[in-house]
C-alpha positions in Angstrom: 126.5 125.2 105.4 126.0 123.5 102.0 125.3 120.2 103.7 122.4 121.8 105.7 120.9 123.2 102.5 121.1 119.8 100.8 119.5 118.1 103.8 116.7 120.7 103.8 116.2 120.3 100.1 115.9 116.5 100.4 113.5 116.8 103.3 111.4 119.3 101.4 111.2 117.0 98.4 110.2 114.1 100.6 107.5 116.2 102.2 106.1 117.1 98.8 106.1 113.5 97.7 104.4 112.3 100.9 101.8 115.1 100.5 101.0 114.0 96.9 100.6 110.4 98.0 98.3 111.4 100.8 96.1 113.5 98.6 95.9 110.7 96.1 94.9 108.2 98.7 92.3 110.6 100.1 90.7 111.2 96.7 90.7 107.5 95.8 89.1 106.5 99.2 86.5 109.2 98.7 85.6 107.9 95.3 85.4 104.3 96.5 83.1 105.4 99.4 80.7 107.3 97.0 80.6 104.3 94.6 79.9 101.8 97.4 77.3 104.1 98.9 75.6 104.4 95.5 75.5 100.6 95.2 73.9 100.3 98.6 71.3 102.8 97.8 70.6 101.1 94.5 70.1 97.7 96.2 68.3 99.1 99.2 65.1 97.1 98.5 67.1 93.8 98.5 68.5 94.3 102.0 66.5 92.6 104.8 67.3 92.4 108.5 
């Protein structure tokens, strides 16, 4: 039984670590999107098609 609990503990720790990484990636990508959108809006007059 102890082996099962150790396995569950390791899987739980891995899930928490993966969750933290995914949250970080999401926040960083959101910030990058906002910054690049602001740059595009700032240079809107320079864009010609």
